[in-house]
FIKOLZA-1660 file (N, C-alpha, C; in steps of 0.1 Angstrom, whole numbers, plus 5000, padded with zeros to 4 digits):
% residues 67
   i   px   py   pz ch aa at
   1 5008 4988 5001  A  M  N
   1 4998 5001 5001  A  M CA
   1 5008 5013 4999  A  M  C
   2 5020 5013 5007  A  S  N
   2 5029 5024 5006  A  S CA
   2 5032 5028 4993  A  S  C
   3 5036 5018 4984  A  Q  N
   3 5039 5020 4970  A  Q CA
   3 5027 5029 4964  A  Q  C
   4 5017 5024 4966  A  W  N
   4 5004 5032 4960  A  W CA
   4 5003 5048 4965  A  W  C
   5 5007 5049 4979  A  R  N
   5 5004 5061 4983  A  R CA
   5 5015 5071 4978  A  R  C
   6 5030 5065 4978  A  L  N
   6 5038 5072 4970  A  L CA
   6 5036 5075 4956  A  L  C
   7 5030 5067 4947  A  A  N
   7 5027 5068 4935  A  A CA
   7 5018 5080 4935  A  A  C
   8 5007 5081 4942  A  A  N
   8 4996 5091 4942  A  A CA
   8 5002 5105 4945  A  A  C
   9 5011 5106 4954  A  V  N
   9 5018 5118 4958  A  V CA
   9 5025 5123 4945  A  V  C
  10 5034 5114 4939  A  R  N
  10 5042 5118 4928  A  R CA
  10 5033 5122 4915  A  R  C
  11 5020 5113 4914  A  L  N
  11 5011 5119 4903  A  L CA
  11 5008 5131 4905  A  L  C
  12 5003 5135 4919  A  V  N
  12 4998 5149 4919  A  V CA
  12 5009 5159 4916  A  V  C
  13 5023 5157 4920  A  Q  N
  13 5032 5164 4918  A  Q CA
  13 5036 5165 4901  A  Q  C
  14 5033 5155 4895  A  I  N
  14 5036 5155 4880  A  I CA
  14 5024 5163 4875  A  I  C
  15 5011 5162 4877  A  K  N
  15 5000 5171 4873  A  K CA
  15 5002 5187 4875  A  K  C
  16 5008 5189 4888  A  R  N
  16 5010 5202 4890  A  R CA
  16 5020 5209 4882  A  R  C
  17 5031 5202 4881  A  D  N
  17 5041 5205 4873  A  D CA
  17 5038 5207 4858  A  D  C
  18 5032 5198 4852  A  E  N
  18 5025 5198 4838  A  E CA
  18 5017 5213 4836  A  E  C
  19 5008 5212 4846  A  L  N
  19 4999 5226 4846  A  L CA
  19 5009 5239 4847  A  L  C
  20 5017 5240 4855  A  A  N
  20 5027 5251 4858  A  A CA
  20 5035 5254 4844  A  A  C
  21 5037 5244 4836  A  Q  N
  21 5045 5246 4825  A  Q CA
  21 5037 5250 4810  A  Q  C
  22 5023 5248 4813  A  M  N
  22 5015 5251 4802  A  M CA
  22 5016 5265 4799  A  M  C
  23 5016 5266 4786  A  S  N
  23 5015 5282 4782  A  S CA
  23 5001 5287 4782  A  S  C
  24 4997 5300 4781  A  D  N
  24 4984 5305 4782  A  D CA
  24 4976 5299 4771  A  D  C
  25 4981 5298 4760  A  A  N
  25 4975 5291 4746  A  A CA
  25 4970 5278 4751  A  A  C
  26 4981 5270 4755  A  E  N
  26 4977 5255 4758  A  E CA
  26 4966 5254 4769  A  E  C
  27 4968 5261 4780  A  A  N
  27 4957 5262 4788  A  A CA
  27 4944 5264 4784  A  A  C
  28 4944 5276 4775  A  L  N
  28 4930 5278 4770  A  L CA
  28 4925 5268 4762  A  L  C
  29 4933 5262 4754  A  R  N
  29 4929 5251 4745  A  R CA
  29 4925 5237 4754  A  R  C
  30 4931 5235 4765  A  A  N
  30 4927 5225 4773  A  A CA
  30 4914 5228 4782  A  A  C
  31 4913 5240 4783  A  S  N
  31 4901 5245 4792  A  S CA
  31 4889 5244 4781  A  S  C
  32 4890 5247 4769  A  D  N
  32 4881 5248 4759  A  D CA
  32 4876 5231 4755  A  D  C
  33 4888 5225 4754  A  D  N
  33 4885 5209 4753  A  D CA
  33 4874 5205 4762  A  D  C
  34 4877 5209 4775  A  L  N
  34 4869 5202 4786  A  L CA
  34 4855 5208 4787  A  L  C
  35 4855 5222 4784  A  L  N
  35 4842 5228 4785  A  L CA
  35 4832 5222 4773  A  L  C
  36 4838 5219 4763  A  S  N
  36 4830 5214 4750  A  S CA
  36 4824 5201 4753  A  S  C
  37 4829 5193 4765  A  L  N
  37 4823 5180 4769  A  L CA
  37 4812 5183 4777  A  L  C
  38 4810 5194 4782  A  A  N
  38 4798 5198 4791  A  A CA
  38 4786 5193 4788  A  A  C
  39 4780 5196 4776  A  P  N
  39 4768 5194 4772  A  P CA
  39 4764 5179 4772  A  P  C
  40 4774 5171 4770  A  Y  N
  40 4773 5156 4771  A  Y CA
  40 4774 5150 4785  A  Y  C
  41 4777 5158 4795  A  A  N
  41 4779 5153 4808  A  A CA
  41 4766 5152 4816  A  A  C
  42 4757 5159 4813  A  Y  N
  42 4745 5159 4820  A  Y CA
  42 4733 5158 4811  A  Y  C
  43 4724 5150 4813  A  K  N
  43 4712 5146 4807  A  K CA
  43 4701 5147 4817  A  K  C
  44 4691 5158 4813  A  D  N
  44 4680 5161 4821  A  D CA
  44 4670 5150 4820  A  D  C
  45 4667 5144 4831  A  P  N
  45 4660 5134 4834  A  P CA
  45 4645 5134 4827  A  P  C
  46 4641 5147 4827  A  R  N
  46 4627 5149 4819  A  R CA
  46 4626 5145 4805  A  R  C
  47 4636 5143 4800  A  Y  N
  47 4639 5142 4785  A  Y CA
  47 4642 5128 4780  A  Y  C
  48 4644 5120 4791  A  R  N
  48 4647 5105 4787  A  R CA
  48 4636 5098 4781  A  R  C
  49 4639 5091 4770  A  T  N
  49 4627 5085 4762  A  T CA
  49 4629 5071 4766  A  T  C
  50 4635 5065 4776  A  Y  N
  50 4637 5051 4780  A  Y CA
  50 4642 5051 4795  A  Y  C
  51 4638 5039 4800  A  S  N
  51 4642 5037 4814  A  S CA
  51 4655 5030 4817  A  S  C
  52 4660 5027 4804  A  G  N
  52 4674 5018 4807  A  G CA
  52 4672 5002 4809  A  G  C
  53 4659 4997 4812  A  L  N
  53 4656 4985 4815  A  L CA
  53 4660 4975 4802  A  L  C
  54 4657 4980 4791  A  I  N
  54 4660 4973 4780  A  I CA
  54 4675 4972 4776  A  I  C
  55 4682 4982 4781  A  E  N
  55 4697 4981 4778  A  E CA
  55 4703 4969 4791  A  E  C
  56 4697 4972 4801  A  Q  N
  56 4702 4963 4812  A  Q CA
  56 4700 4949 4810  A  Q  C
  57 4687 4947 4804  A  Q  N
  57 4686 4931 4800  A  Q CA
  57 4693 4928 4791  A  Q  C
  58 4698 4937 4778  A  R  N
  58 4707 4933 4768  A  R CA
  58 4721 4929 4776  A  R  C
  59 4723 4936 4784  A  L  N
  59 4738 4935 4790  A  L CA
  59 4737 4920 4799  A  L  C
  60 4727 4920 4804  A  F  N
  60 4725 4906 4812  A  F CA
  60 4725 4895 4804  A  F  C
  61 4718 4895 4794  A  M  N
  61 4719 4883 4783  A  M CA
  61 4732 4881 4775  A  M  C
  62 4740 4893 4774  A  K  N
  62 4752 4893 4768  A  K CA
  62 4763 4883 4779  A  K  C
  63 4761 4890 4791  A  Q  N
  63 4769 4882 4802  A  Q CA
  63 4765 4868 4803  A  Q  C
  64 4753 4866 4803  A  C  N
  64 4748 4851 4804  A  C CA
  64 4755 4842 4792  A  C  C
  65 4751 4845 4781  A  C  N
  65 4755 4839 4770  A  C CA
  65 4770 4838 4766  A  C  C
  66 4778 4848 4770  A  D  N
  66 4793 4849 4768  A  D CA
  66 4800 4838 4778  A  D  C
  67 4794 4836 4787  A  E  N
  67 4801 4826 4797  A  E CA
  67 4803 4812 4792  A  E  C
% end
């Protein structure tokens, strides 16, 4: 477990260093890329056209038959 903790700390340092080294243009491009995903991140439940039950059953059948 200590190896995982050390890796997590190091990963945070690497991310912080990469962000600090970004130019303004790179940071703007990265933020635009993230913000462009926002419309797909949330789906208003009032506009759902299905309950997901059919998809769930399809996945169950796939799991059942693949084994």
